[in-house]
C-alpha positions in Angstrom: 18.5 24.7 -45.4 17.9 26.3 -42.0 14.2 25.9 -42.4 14.6 22.2 -43.1 16.8 21.8 -40.0 14.2 23.5 -37.9 11.4 21.2 -39.2 13.6 18.2 -38.7 14.6 19.1 -35.1 11.3 18.3 -33.3 11.1 14.9 -35.1 14.7 14.1 -34.1 14.0 14.9 -30.5 10.8 12.9 -30.5 12.7 9.9 -31.9 15.4 10.3 -29.3 13.1 10.4 -26.3 12.2 6.7 -26.3 15.8 5.7 -26.5 16.6 7.8 -23.4 13.9 6.2 -21.5 15.0 2.7 -22.6 18.5 3.5 -21.1 17.1 3.9 -17.5 18.8 3.1 -15.3 22.3 3.7 -16.5 23.9 4.4 -13.1 23.4 3.8 -9.4 20.1 4.4 -7.7 19.3 5.2 -4.0 16.6 4.2 -1.5 16.5 6.8 1.2 14.7 6.1 4.5 14.2 8.3 7.6 15.2 5.9 10.4 18.3 4.5 12.0 20.5 1.7 10.7 19.5 -1.8 11.7 15.8 -1.1 12.2 12.9 -2.6 10.1 12.9 0.4 7.7 16.6 -0.1 7.0 16.1 -3.9 6.6 13.2 -3.6 4.2 15.2 -0.9 2.2 18.1 -3.3 1.9 15.9 -6.3 0.9 14.4 -4.2 -1.9 17.7 -2.6 -2.9 19.3 -6.0 -3.4 16.4 -7.3 -5.5 16.0 -4.2 -7.6 19.7 -4.0 -8.3 19.8 -7.6 -9.5 16.7 -7.0 -11.7 17.8 -3.7 -13.3 21.6 -4.4 -13.4 22.7 -1.3 -11.5 23.7 -0.7 -7.9 21.0 0.5 -5.4 22.4 2.2 -2.4 20.5 2.5 0.9 20.9 5.9 2.6 19.6 6.7 6.1 18.5 10.3 6.9 16.9 10.0 10.3 15.1 12.7 12.2 11.6 14.0 13.1 9.8 10.8 12.5 10.9 10.4 8.9 10.1 14.0 7.8 13.7 14.9 7.4 14.1 12.1 4.8 10.8 13.1 3.1 11.8 16.7 2.8 15.1 15.7 1.3 13.6 13.3 -1.3 10.8 15.7 -2.2 13.5 18.2 -3.3 15.5 15.7 -5.4 15.5 15.4 -9.2 12.4 13.5 -10.4 14.5 11.2 -12.6 13.9 7.8 -10.9 17.3 7.6 -9.4 16.2 8.6 -5.9 13.5 6.6 -4.1 12.2 6.7 -0.6 11.1 3.9 1.7 7.8 5.3 3.1 6.1 4.0 6.2 2.7 4.5 7.8 4.1 7.5 9.7 4.2 9.4 6.4 0.4 9.8 6.8 0.6 10.5 10.5 3.1 13.4 9.9 0.8 15.0 7.5 -1.9 15.1 10.1 0.4 16.0 13.1 2.6 18.7 11.8 1.3 22.2 11.1 4.0 23.1 8.7 6.1 20.5 6.7 8.6 21.6 4.0 6.7 19.4 1.6 3.1 18.2 0.7 2.8 14.6 1.7 0.8 13.7 -1.4 1.5 16.2 -4.2 5.3 16.3 -3.8 5.7 12.6 -4.3 5.4 9.9 -7.0 4.0 6.8 -5.4 5.2 3.5 -6.7 4.0 0.5 -4.7 3.3 -0.8 -1.2 5.8 -3.5 -0.1 4.0 -4.9 2.9 1.4 -4.3 5.6 1.3 -5.2 9.3 -1.3 -4.7 12.0 -0.8 -3.9 15.7 -1.6 -6.2 18.5 -3.3 -5.2 21.8 -1.5 -6.8 24.8 -2.0 -7.0 28.5 -0.1 -8.7 31.3 -0.8 -12.5 31.3 -3.8 -13.3 33.4 -5.0 -9.7 33.9 -8.0 -9.8 31.5 -9.7 -12.8 29.9 -10.6 -10.8 26.8 -10.6 -7.4 25.2 -14.3 -7.1 26.0 -13.4 -7.6 29.7 -10.8 -4.9 29.5 -13.1 -2.4 27.9 -15.8 -3.2 30.4 -13.4 -2.5 33.2 -12.4 0.8 31.6 -16.0 1.9 31.2 -16.8 0.9 34.8 -14.0 3.0 36.2 -13.0 5.8 33.7 -9.3 6.6 33.8 -8.4 3.3 35.4 -6.7 1.7 32.3 -3.3 3.1 31.4 -2.1 2.6 27.9 1.7 2.8 27.1 2.8 3.8 23.7 6.0 4.7 21.8 5.6 8.5 21.8 3.0 11.2 21.4 1.8 11.3 17.8 3.2 7.8 16.9 0.9 5.5 15.0 0.7 3.3 18.1 -0.5 6.3 20.1 -3.1 7.3 17.6 -4.3 3.7 17.3 -4.9 3.7 21.0 -6.6 7.0 20.9 -8.9 5.7 18.1 -9.8 2.6 20.2 -10.5 4.9 23.1 -12.8 7.1 21.0 -14.7 4.2 19.5 -15.2 2.3 22.8 -15.5 5.1 25.4 -12.7 3.5 27.3 -11.4 6.9 28.7 -7.8 5.5 28.9 -4.8 7.3 30.3 -2.2 7.5 27.5 1.4 7.5 28.6 4.3 8.0 26.2 7.6 6.1 26.3 10.8 6.2 24.3 9.9 3.5 21.8 8.0 0.3 21.8 10.6 -1.6 23.8 10.3 0.8 26.7 6.5 0.6 26.6 6.8 -3.2 26.6 9.1 -3.0 29.7 6.6 -0.7 31.4 3.8 -3.3 30.8 5.9 -6.1 32.2 6.7 -3.9 35.3 3.1 -3.0 35.9 3.4 0.7 35.1 0.8 0.4 32.4 -2.1 -2.0 31.8 -2.1 -2.2 28.0 0.1 -1.6 25.0 -0.7 -1.5 21.3 2.3 -2.3 19.0 3.7 -4.4 16.2 4.1 -8.1 16.5 7.9 -7.7 16.6 7.5 -5.9 20.0 4.7 -8.1 21.4 4.7 -11.7 20.2 8.0 -12.7 21.8 6.7 -11.8 25.3 3.4 -13.5 24.5 5.1 -16.7 23.4 7.0 -16.6 26.7 3.8 -16.3 28.7 4.4 -12.8 29.9 1.7 -11.1 27.8 -1.7 -12.0 26.6 -2.6 -10.8 23.2 -6.2 -9.7 23.4 -6.9 -8.4 19.9 -5.5 -7.4 16.5 -6.1 -4.0 14.9 -6.7 -5.2 11.3 -10.2 -5.7 9.8 -9.6 -9.4 9.4 -7.8 -11.9 11.6 -4.1 -11.9 10.9 -2.9 -15.1 9.1 0.0 -15.5 11.5 -2.3 -15.3 14.6 -5.6 -16.8 13.5 -6.8 -17.3 17.1 -6.5 -13.7 18.0 -9.8 -11.8 17.5 -10.0 -8.5 15.8 -11.1 -5.3 17.5 -13.8 -5.0 14.9 -15.5 -8.3 15.7 -15.3 -7.7 19.5 -15.5 -4.2 20.8 -15.1 -1.7 17.9 -17.1 -2.5 14.8 -15.3 -1.4 11.6 -12.0 -0.8 13.4 -9.2 -1.3 10.8 -5.7 0.0 11.4 -2.7 -1.5 9.6 0.7 0.1 9.1 2.7 -0.3 5.9 5.9 0.1 4.0 6.1 1.4 0.5 8.3 3.0 -2.1 7.9 6.5 -3.5 10.0 9.1 -5.3 9.9 12.8 -5.9 6.9 14.2 -7.8 7.2 14.3 -11.6 9.0 11.1 -12.4 8.3 10.3 -16.1 5.6 7.7 -16.6 8.0 5.4 -18.5 10.5 5.5 -15.7 7.7 4.8 -13.2 6.8 1.8 -15.3 10.3 0.4 -15.1 10.5 0.9 -11.3 7.1 -0.5 -10.7 7.8 -3.6 -12.7 11.0 -4.1 -10.9 9.3 -3.8 -7.5 6.7 -6.2 -8.6 9.4 -8.7 -9.7 11.1 -8.3 -6.4 7.9 -9.0 -4.4 7.2 -12.1 -6.4 10.4 -13.7 -5.3 10.0 -16.3 -2.4 13.2 -15.1 -0.8 12.0 -11.5 -0.6 8.6 -12.6 0.7 10.2 -14.7 3.4 12.5 -11.9 4.5 9.7 -9.3 4.7 7.5 -11.8 6.5 10.2 -12.3 9.1 10.0 -8.6 9.9 6.3 -9.0 10.8 4.7 -7.8 7.6 2.6 -9.4 5.0 4.4 -8.7 1.7 2.3 -7.3 -1.1 2.4 -4.7 -3.8 0.0 -2.2 -5.3 -0.3 0.4 -8.0 0.9 3.9 -7.3 -2.7 5.1 -7.4 -3.7 2.6 -4.8 -0.9 3.6 -2.5 -1.8 7.3 -2.9 -5.4 6.5 -2.0 -4.3 4.6 1.1 -2.2 7.5 2.3 -5.0 10.0 1.6 -7.5 7.9 3.6 -5.1 7.6 6.6 -4.3 11.3 6.6 -8.0 12.0 6.9 -8.5 9.4 9.7 -5.5 10.6 11.7 -6.5 14.2 11.4 -9.9 13.4 12.9 -8.3 11.4 15.7 -5.8 14.1 16.6 -8.6 16.7 16.7 -10.9 14.5 18.8 -8.2 13.5 21.2 -6.9 17.0 21.6 -3.4 16.2 20.6 -1.3 19.3 20.1 0.0 19.7 16.6 3.7 20.5 16.2 
């Protein structure tokens, strides 16, 4: 009798496993992000939380754990149970942090299950209106007088800072790079003549450009951006092959079962297919679009390699 029970037990467990997976989710889920309430990361998290909740029939709570450029949230999520109930809104800074910090309490790749990108957005290169007729003219001025062009950015080690350093390295501009407390402060510095150039997201730059205060000289993506088709790329003008886009994505702790990943990935894809979700993400300055988890991981690994090279070449001190 005991022998028969022991033989039957593995079969019973095997039959039970699919039914457990089919029950996911059966309680509330979370999307954790590493930034303050009301910002773009919070907004994207809430857009996706609402859509996934409707799709899967369970609440999805947005939780903010700000600090250290998102690394506090990443460290927290990496240590959570890999059951699919905790997700993280990842941003391009996830790759920057891996290159910038000497010691993180997690591995930026192996400690995560990557689910899907949600959207991508480029940066724009802006100067005060009337100062330079083109990005080529600005780079020519920089080369003619090294150290004459001052670039404002939103903090040492920010993606905007590293994008400016990459442009400097590829063009020989020899810019002076000056940090500010965020993109809005750098924008104000450009308006006031403290700096000659800023590189930032459209949400920071396009309003001033529409008002005639800034000229947008170039976009950092490999192709011209659909919302700004008249703005040339850096690649086609002064830095062949230049391609920098930031992104938002969803991930989870490493080790989430494949069948749970499949449920979450399908729900994310369903959300991104909804016109309302697309419109709301577009309004935040991003081009909505999903990916496979493998594609997201490859993107992160590529950007870690690029930013590591930039940090080394620019002599930026690691933290």
